[in-house]
C-alpha positions in Angstrom: 21.7 240.1 1.2 18.6 241.6 2.6 16.6 238.7 1.2 18.9 236.2 2.8 18.5 237.9 6.1 14.8 237.9 5.8 14.9 234.4 4.7 17.1 233.5 7.7 14.9 235.6 9.9 11.8 233.8 8.6 13.4 230.5 9.1 14.4 231.4 12.6 10.9 232.7 13.2 9.5 229.5 11.8 11.9 227.5 13.9 10.8 229.4 17.0 7.2 229.0 16.0 7.9 225.3 15.5 9.6 225.2 18.9 6.8 227.1 20.4 4.3 224.8 18.7 6.3 221.8 19.8 6.4 223.1 23.3 2.7 223.8 23.2 2.1 220.3 21.8 4.3 218.9 24.5 2.4 220.8 27.1 -0.8 219.8 25.6 0.4 216.2 25.5 1.4 216.5 29.1 -1.9 218.1 30.0 -3.7 215.3 28.1 -1.5 212.7 29.8 -2.2 214.3 33.1 -5.9 214.5 32.3 -5.8 210.9 31.2 -4.0 210.0 34.4 -6.5 212.0 36.3 -9.3 210.3 34.5 -7.6 206.9 34.9 -7.0 207.8 38.5 -10.6 208.9 38.9 -11.7 205.8 37.0 -9.5 203.7 39.2 -10.8 205.5 42.2 -14.3 205.1 40.9 -13.6 201.5 40.2 -12.0 201.2 43.6 -14.9 203.0 45.1 -17.3 200.8 43.1 -15.3 197.8 44.1 -15.3 199.0 47.7 -19.0 199.8 47.4 -19.6 196.4 45.8 -17.5 194.8 48.5 -19.4 196.8 51.1 -22.6 195.8 49.4 -21.5 192.2 49.3 -20.3 192.5 52.9 -23.5 194.3 53.8 -25.5 191.6 52.0 -23.5 188.9 53.6 -23.8 190.7 56.9 -27.5 191.1 56.3 -27.6 187.5 55.3 -25.7 186.5 58.3 -27.9 188.7 60.4 -31.0 187.2 58.7 -29.5 183.7 59.3 -28.8 184.7 62.9 -32.2 186.1 63.2 -33.7 183.0 61.6 -31.6 180.9 63.9 -32.6 183.0 66.9 -36.2 182.8 65.7 -35.9 179.1 65.2 -34.2 178.8 68.6 -36.9 181.0 70.1 -39.6 178.9 68.4 -37.8 175.8 69.6 -37.7 177.2 73.1 -41.3 178.2 72.8 -42.1 174.7 71.5 -40.1 173.2 74.3 -41.9 175.5 76.8 -45.2 174.5 75.2 -44.2 170.9 75.4 -43.1 171.4 78.9 -46.3 173.1 79.8 -48.3 170.4 78.0 -46.2 167.8 79.8 -46.9 169.5 83.1 -50.5 169.9 82.3 -50.6 166.3 81.2 -48.9 165.2 84.4 -51.3 167.4 86.5 -54.2 166.0 84.6 -53.0 162.4 85.1 -52.3 163.2 88.7 -55.7 164.8 89.1 -57.3 161.8 87.3 -55.4 159.4 89.4 -56.4 161.2 92.6 -60.0 161.3 91.3 -59.8 157.7 90.4 -58.3 156.9 93.8 -61.1 158.8 95.5 -63.7 157.0 93.4 -61.9 153.7 94.1 -62.0 154.5 97.8 -65.7 155.2 97.6 -66.3 152.0 95.6 -64.2 150.0 98.1 -66.1 151.5 101.0 -69.4 150.7 99.4 -68.3 147.2 98.6 -67.2 146.8 102.2 -70.5 148.1 103.5 -72.4 145.7 101.1 -70.3 142.8 102.2 -70.8 143.6 105.9 -74.5 144.0 105.5 -74.6 140.8 103.5 -72.7 139.0 106.2 -74.9 140.5 108.9 -78.1 139.6 107.0 -76.7 136.0 106.6 -75.9 135.8 110.3 -79.4 137.2 111.1 -81.0 134.6 108.7 -79.0 131.8 110.3 -79.8 133.1 113.8 -83.4 133.5 112.9 -83.6 130.0 111.5 -81.9 128.6 114.6 -84.3 130.5 116.9 -87.2 129.4 114.8 -86.1 125.8 115.0 -85.4 126.2 118.7 -88.8 127.7 119.3 -90.4 124.9 117.2 -88.5 122.3 119.2 -89.5 123.9 122.5 -93.2 123.9 121.4 -93.0 120.3 120.2 -91.3 119.2 123.5 -94.0 120.9 125.5 -96.7 119.1 123.6 -94.9 115.8 123.7 -94.2 116.1 127.4 -97.9 116.4 127.9 -98.6 113.4 125.7 -96.1 111.1 127.5 -98.4 110.5 130.6 -101.1 109.5 128.1 -98.8 107.0 126.5 -97.8 105.7 130.0 -101.5 105.1 130.9 -102.0 103.5 127.5 -99.3 101.0 128.2 -100.6 100.3 131.7 -104.1 99.6 130.2 -102.6 97.3 127.6 -100.6 95.4 130.3 -103.8 94.9 132.3 -105.9 93.8 129.2 -106.7 90.1 129.0 -105.2 87.9 126.4 -107.0 86.9 123.2 -109.3 89.9 123.5 -110.3 91.5 120.2 -110.8 94.9 121.9 -107.4 94.7 123.5 -105.8 93.6 120.2 -107.4 96.7 118.5 -106.0 99.0 121.3 -102.6 97.4 120.8 -102.8 98.3 117.1 -103.7 101.9 117.9 -100.8 102.1 120.4 -98.4 100.8 117.8 -99.7 103.4 115.3 -99.2 106.1 117.9 -95.7 105.1 118.6 -94.8 104.9 114.9 -96.1 108.5 114.5 -94.0 109.7 117.4 -90.9 108.0 116.0 -91.6 109.8 112.7 -91.5 113.2 114.3 -88.3 112.3 116.2 -89.5 110.8 119.5 -87.8 107.5 120.5 -87.5 105.5 123.7 -84.3 105.7 125.8 -82.7 102.2 126.2 -82.1 101.7 129.9 -82.6 98.2 131.3 -79.4 96.2 131.3 -77.4 99.4 130.3 -74.8 101.1 132.4 -76.2 104.0 134.4 -75.8 107.4 132.6 -77.1 110.4 134.5 -77.5 112.3 131.2 -80.4 109.9 130.3 -81.3 108.0 133.5 -82.8 109.2 136.7 -82.0 106.7 139.6 -84.7 106.5 142.2 -83.7 103.2 143.8 -80.6 101.2 144.5 -80.5 97.5 145.0 -77.8 94.8 145.6 -77.8 92.1 143.0 -74.9 89.7 142.5 -76.2 88.7 139.0 -75.8 92.2 137.7 -72.6 94.2 137.4 -71.8 97.4 139.2 -73.8 100.5 138.4 -76.1 98.6 136.0 -79.8 99.6 135.5 -81.7 96.7 137.0 -85.3 97.9 136.2 -87.1 100.7 134.4 -89.8 102.2 136.5 -90.9 104.8 133.9 -89.8 105.0 130.3 -87.6 107.9 129.1 -87.8 109.5 125.7 -85.6 111.5 123.4 -86.8 114.2 121.0 -84.2 114.4 118.2 -80.9 115.0 120.1 -82.4 116.3 123.4 -83.9 114.5 126.3 -87.6 114.8 126.4 -87.9 112.9 129.7 -85.3 111.0 131.7 -85.9 107.3 132.3 -86.8 106.5 136.0 -84.7 103.5 136.9 -83.5 101.2 139.6 -79.7 100.8 139.8 -77.9 97.7 141.1 -74.8 97.5 143.2 
């Protein structure tokens, strides 16, 4: 009986121990599950944190990349602006240089035009001076020649009077006639010629009327007789012809 009770008591004790052990195992299992959950939760949190950190890193990298891109763009834009500014400055400098060169060229061209105008004016003045000098020289030569010829004309008149009074068939007179002819040829070569007067209409530019007669055989205002020969030197009158005019 006593053994049965002990046996029952031991069985009960074992049962209680088993219960306790089971409870403890259950607790341990719960604790382990809780710890695993905590670990999982921590791992999940760590993973989440890692993911968040990775996302943040990615976002940061992307942000940095975007920032770098923005900075690069800003730098490029700044460089472009600087290049545009440089180009603008160069363009302005080029325009200023061209304008300065153009102004300088215009000034040089003005100086060249002024010098050309002076040269042309001086050339024209010199040409006018040369022509005027030639004309004056010719005029002075003509005046000198006229003075000499005017003094020779009375000699020629006396030569003619002497020949008119010379007898015919006289060898000496024939020789003088040849000399007279040679003289008149020389005068003609230098531009002296006799003014035609007898039988011509009276012209006061060439004739000097000293007498007036009535003659029915002659027309009105006709030169009837030449009292003294007149001569021309080139285009000017060396001496007017002294004439007698009829009617």
